[in-house]
C-alpha positions in Angstrom: -12.4 -9.7 32.3 -11.1 -11.6 29.3 -8.6 -10.6 26.6 -9.3 -11.0 22.9 -7.9 -14.5 22.5 -7.6 -14.0 18.7 -4.4 -12.0 19.3 -2.7 -15.1 20.5 -3.1 -16.4 16.9 -0.9 -13.6 15.5 2.8 -14.0 14.7 4.8 -13.0 17.8 5.9 -9.7 16.2 5.1 -7.7 13.2 7.4 -8.6 10.3 9.2 -5.2 10.1 9.7 -5.2 13.9 11.6 -8.5 13.5 13.7 -7.1 10.7 14.5 -4.0 12.7 15.6 -6.1 15.7 18.0 -8.1 13.5 19.4 -4.9 11.9 19.9 -3.3 15.3 21.8 -6.3 16.6 24.0 -6.2 13.5 24.7 -2.4 13.8 25.5 -2.9 17.6 28.1 -5.5 16.7 29.4 -3.6 13.7 29.2 0.2 14.6 31.4 1.1 11.6 29.0 -0.6 9.1 28.1 0.6 5.7 24.5 -0.7 5.6 22.3 0.0 2.6 18.7 -0.3 3.7 16.3 -1.6 1.0 13.8 -3.4 3.3 11.0 -1.2 4.5 9.2 0.8 1.8 9.9 4.2 3.4 10.5 7.2 1.1 13.8 9.2 1.4 13.2 12.3 -0.8 12.0 15.5 0.9 8.4 16.7 0.4 7.7 18.7 -2.7 8.2 22.5 -2.4 4.5 23.2 -3.2 3.6 21.0 -0.3 6.0 22.7 2.1 4.6 26.1 1.0 1.0 24.9 1.7 2.1 23.7 5.2 3.7 27.0 6.1 0.7 28.9 5.0 -1.7 26.6 7.0 0.6 26.8 10.0 0.5 30.6 9.9 -3.3 30.4 9.8 -3.3 28.3 12.9 -1.3 31.1 14.7 -4.1 33.6 14.3 -7.4 33.6 16.1 -9.3 34.7 13.0 -8.1 31.7 10.9 -7.4 29.1 13.7 -9.1 25.7 13.3 -9.9 23.2 15.9 -11.8 20.0 15.2 -12.5 19.3 11.6 -16.2 20.0 10.8 -16.3 16.5 9.3 -14.2 13.5 10.2 -14.4 12.5 6.5 -12.2 15.4 5.5 -12.4 19.1 4.7 -14.4 19.9 1.5 -11.4 21.5 -0.2 -9.4 18.2 0.0 -12.3 15.9 -0.9 -13.0 18.1 -4.0 -9.3 18.0 -5.0 -9.2 14.2 -4.8 -12.4 13.9 -6.8 -10.8 16.2 -9.4 -7.7 13.9 -9.5 -10.0 11.0 -10.3 -11.7 12.9 -13.0 -8.2 13.5 -14.6 -7.8 9.7 -14.7 -11.2 9.4 -16.5 -12.9 8.1 -13.4 -16.1 9.8 -12.1 -15.9 10.3 -8.3 -18.0 12.8 -6.3 -16.4 14.6 -3.3 -19.0 13.0 -1.0 -17.7 9.6 -2.1 -14.2 10.4 -0.8 -13.2 9.8 2.9 -9.9 11.3 4.1 -8.0 9.3 6.6 -4.5 9.0 8.1 -3.2 6.5 5.6 -4.3 3.4 3.7 -2.9 1.1 6.4 -5.4 2.4 8.9 -8.4 2.4 6.6 -7.7 -1.0 5.2 -7.4 -2.3 8.8 -10.5 -0.5 10.1 -12.9 -0.9 7.2 -13.7 -4.5 8.3 -15.4 -3.0 11.4 -18.5 -2.5 9.2 -18.6 -6.1 8.0 -19.9 -9.1 10.0 -17.2 -11.4 11.5 -19.0 -14.4 9.8 -17.7 -13.3 6.4 -15.0 -15.3 4.7 -11.9 -13.3 3.7 -9.8 -14.1 0.6 -6.3 -12.7 0.5 -3.5 -13.5 -1.9 -0.4 -15.3 -0.6 2.1 -13.7 -0.3 0.4 -10.6 1.1 0.8 -7.4 2.9 0.6 -8.6 6.6 -2.0 -6.0 7.7 -4.7 -7.8 5.6 -4.2 -11.0 7.5 -3.5 -9.6 10.9 -6.6 -7.4 11.0 -8.9 -10.3 10.3 -7.0 -12.7 12.6 -7.7 -10.2 15.4 -11.4 -10.4 14.6 -11.5 -14.2 14.4 -12.6 -14.3 10.8 -12.1 -17.2 8.5 -9.3 -16.5 6.0 -8.8 -18.3 2.7 -5.8 -17.8 0.5 -5.4 -17.3 -3.3 -2.2 -18.9 -4.5 0.2 -16.3 -6.0 3.2 -18.0 -7.5 5.8 -17.9 -10.2 3.5 -19.7 -12.6 0.8 -17.0 -12.5 3.2 -14.1 -12.1 2.1 -13.7 -8.5 -1.3 -12.5 -9.8 -3.8 -15.0 -8.7 -7.2 -15.1 -10.5 -10.6 -16.3 -9.3 -11.0 -20.0 -9.2 -14.1 -22.2 -9.7 -15.7 -23.1 -6.4 -13.7 -20.4 -4.5 -16.0 -18.9 -1.9 -15.3 -15.5 -0.4 -17.3 -12.5 0.9 -14.5 -10.0 1.2 -11.6 -10.0 -1.3 -8.3 -8.1 -0.8 -6.5 -7.0 -4.0 -3.4 -4.8 -4.0 -2.3 -3.6 -7.5 0.5 -2.8 -8.0 1.1 -5.4 -5.4 2.9 -5.2 -2.1 5.2 -7.2 -1.8 5.6 -8.6 -5.3 5.3 -5.5 -7.4 3.1 -7.3 -9.9 0.2 -5.4 -11.5 -3.1 -6.6 -12.9 -4.3 -5.6 -16.4 -7.9 -4.6 -17.2 -9.1 -8.0 -18.2 -7.7 -9.6 -15.0 -9.4 -6.9 -12.8 -12.6 -7.4 -14.8 -12.6 -11.1 -13.9 -12.3 -10.2 -10.2 -15.1 -7.6 -10.5 -17.3 -10.2 -12.3 -16.5 -12.7 -9.5 -17.5 -10.2 -6.8 -20.7 -9.2 -8.5 -21.7 -12.9 -9.0 -20.9 -13.7 -5.4 -22.3 -10.5 -4.0 -18.9 -10.0 -2.4 -16.9 -6.8 -1.8 -13.4 -6.1 -3.2 -11.1 -4.1 -0.9 -8.7 -2.6 -3.5 -5.4 -1.2 -2.2 -4.1 1.3 -4.7 -1.4 2.8 -2.6 1.2 2.5 -5.4 -1.1 3.7 -8.3 1.3 6.6 -9.1 3.9 4.1 -10.3 1.7 2.5 -12.9 2.6 3.1 -16.5 0.0 4.2 -19.2 -2.2 1.5 -20.4 -2.7 -0.3 -17.1 -5.5 0.5 -14.6 -4.6 2.8 -11.7 -8.1 2.6 -10.1 -10.5 -0.3 -9.7 -13.2 2.1 -10.7 -11.8 2.1 -14.3 -13.4 -1.4 -14.5 -17.2 -1.6 -15.4 -19.2 -2.8 -12.4 -16.7 -2.0 -9.8 -18.8 0.8 -8.4 -21.2 -1.8 -7.2 -18.7 -4.2 -5.5 -15.5 -2.4 -4.6 -13.9 0.0 -2.1 -10.7 1.7 -3.0 -7.9 2.8 -0.6 -5.1 5.1 -1.6 -2.3 6.8 0.3 -0.1 9.9 -0.2 2.8 8.1 1.5 4.3 6.8 -1.8 2.6 9.2 -4.1 3.9 12.3 -2.4 6.3 11.2 0.4 3.8 11.5 3.2 5.0 8.5 5.2 5.7 10.8 8.1 2.7 13.0 7.5 0.0 10.4 7.5 -2.7 11.1 5.0 -4.7 8.9 2.6 -8.2 8.4 1.3 -10.9 5.8 0.8 -13.4 6.0 -2.0 -16.8 4.3 -1.6 -19.2 4.8 -4.5 -22.8 5.6 -3.7 -23.9 2.6 -5.8 -22.3 0.2 -3.2 -25.0 -1.2 -1.0 -26.0 -4.5 0.5 -29.6 -5.3 1.4 -30.4 -1.7 0.8 -27.8 -0.4 3.2 -25.3 2.1 2.0 -21.7 1.0 2.7 -20.5 4.6 2.5 -23.0 5.6 5.2 -21.8 2.8 7.5 -18.1 3.9 7.0 -19.1 7.5 7.7 -20.8 6.5 10.9 -17.8 4.3 12.0 -15.3 7.1 11.4 -17.5 9.6 13.2 -17.4 7.4 16.2 -13.8 6.4 16.3 -11.9 9.0 14.3 -11.6 12.8 14.6 -10.1 13.4 11.2 -6.7 14.4 9.8 -5.3 17.7 11.1 -5.9 20.8 9.1 -2.2 21.5 8.2 -1.8 18.0 6.7 -5.0 18.3 4.7 -3.9 21.6 3.2 -0.6 19.9 2.3 -2.5 17.1 0.7 -4.6 19.5 -1.3 -1.4 21.0 -2.7 -0.4 17.5 -4.0 -3.4 17.5 -6.3 -2.7 20.9 -7.8 -1.1 21.0 -11.3 2.3 22.0 -9.8 1.9 19.5 -7.0 1.3 16.6 -9.5 4.3 17.7 -11.5 6.6 17.9 -8.5 5.5 14.7 -6.9 5.8 12.8 -10.2 9.4 13.9 -10.3 10.0 12.0 -7.1 8.1 9.0 -8.3 10.3 9.0 -11.5 13.4 9.1 -9.3 12.3 6.0 -7.4 11.3 4.3 -10.7 14.8 5.0 -11.9 16.2 3.1 -8.9 13.8 0.3 -9.6 15.2 0.1 -13.2 18.7 -0.3 -11.7 17.5 -3.2 -9.7 15.6 -4.8 -12.6 18.8 -4.6 -14.8 20.8 -6.3 -12.0 18.2 -9.1 -11.8 18.5 -9.6 -15.6 22.3 -9.6 -15.4 22.3 -12.3 -12.8 19.7 -14.3 -14.6 17.3 -14.3 -11.6 13.6 -14.7 -11.9 11.8 -11.6 -10.8 8.6 -9.5 -11.0 7.9 -5.9 -10.2 10.1 -2.9 -10.8 8.4 -1.8 -14.0 5.2 -0.4 -12.4 6.2 -0.6 -8.8 8.9 0.5 -6.4 9.5 -3.1 -5.4 11.4 -5.9 -7.0 10.5 -9.4 -5.9 12.9 -12.1 -6.9 13.8 -15.7 -6.4 16.8 -16.1 -4.0 19.8 -17.7 -5.7 21.2 -21.2 -4.9 17.8 -22.3 -3.5 18.2 -20.2 -0.3 15.1 -19.5 1.8 14.2 -15.8 2.2 15.4 -15.6 5.7 18.7 -17.4 4.8 19.3 -14.9 2.0 18.3 -12.0 4.3 21.0 -13.1 6.7 23.5 -13.5 3.9 22.8 -10.0 2.5 22.9 -8.4 6.0 26.1 -10.1 7.2 28.1 -10.5 4.0 26.9 -7.6 1.8 25.6 -5.1 4.4 22.3 -4.8 2.6 18.9 -5.0 4.3 16.0 -6.6 2.3 12.7 -8.2 3.2 12.4 -12.0 3.2 9.5 -13.4 1.3 8.5 -15.7 4.1 7.4 -12.7 6.1 4.5 -12.2 3.6 3.2 -15.8 3.6 4.2 -19.4 2.8 4.2 -18.7 -0.9 6.9 -16.1 -0.4 9.3 -18.8 0.6 12.6 -18.6 -1.3 11.9 -15.0 -2.4 13.2 -11.6 -1.4 11.7 -8.1 -1.7 13.9 -5.0 -2.3 12.7 -1.5 -2.2 13.6 1.3 -4.6 12.9 4.1 -2.1 16.5 5.0 -1.5 19.4 6.9 -2.9 20.3 6.2 -6.5 24.1 5.9 -5.9 23.4 3.5 -2.9 21.0 1.5 -5.0 23.7 1.1 -7.7 26.3 0.1 -5.0 23.9 -2.4 -3.5 23.3 -4.1 -6.9 27.0 -4.2 -7.6 27.6 -5.9 -4.2 24.9 -8.5 -4.9 26.2 -9.2 -8.4 29.8 -9.7 -7.1 28.4 -12.8 -5.2 
């Protein structure tokens, strides 16, 4: 018996596990602390009333023999939810059929698992800095990983470069961790690159609900994307489902390589390794896409965007370079006084009792930067910014 040796090439612990350990050590030493947590992007507002109502109704159904449900008839999701998600895309001006929607337990799982259907010989291109899951997933499989430089000069939005060779390209917009968002022309350049290379784009749209009008919320708004892209989205940030676990992947029927449908491969993979999201959660997710659900969940998004504006104003007041905040719940900024991200993390934790996320945790290009999350309480967000501004 041999273990998968590729796991030895991973960092010793997941970024947020390391942060949690440091925070736990601090709270143990300072039990009377007044910590403000702005590190992990976890929501704090309760689920929308329409979602709770749908959950109660579905739970009552599970209590009666006549309406009880066991295994989902399809690991790809109940028809009612797939139709609701397709309808949501239609409202954005994007044509998606219910059969092109695959319901999962969150974007993180699907983004990590989708590479099962691609050969390990493919070269992966990820931006640096990057959401750690993109890298870790492919390190585990032993794939070759190339990096696209995201930096202050390009606004942390790298573009295709001449001679850059890749088979699978990860794009997250609005980006995690930087909060930067691509415009249509920039995404069109990536789609053109993928079509020319016969590559596939894995497009993470987990934060699409934070995007302001005029900027693309889906890769499928871009001509040609249906032939080269897979889109992942999550209800975690859209509707506060971080503890519920529900998301969806969209694979258009036009996406095929050597005559083989990518959607069919994903459907086969999921049928073998996944039994589907539970019925109660799927009914709750369906409610999110109702007119009232969209209205209520957008109220929560607006609340978090308000927090982000508080952070943005503080960055401007301090004269710090930053990106994000406008179309994202994250603000990514250059640490003052030339500090590294981990140095500034320790400073904020020990001197200001604020928890952030050091940029180095997302890649070498994150060095000297820090990410703060807007998924908190407004008054605490204001207090945190005042603490930072006091120096």
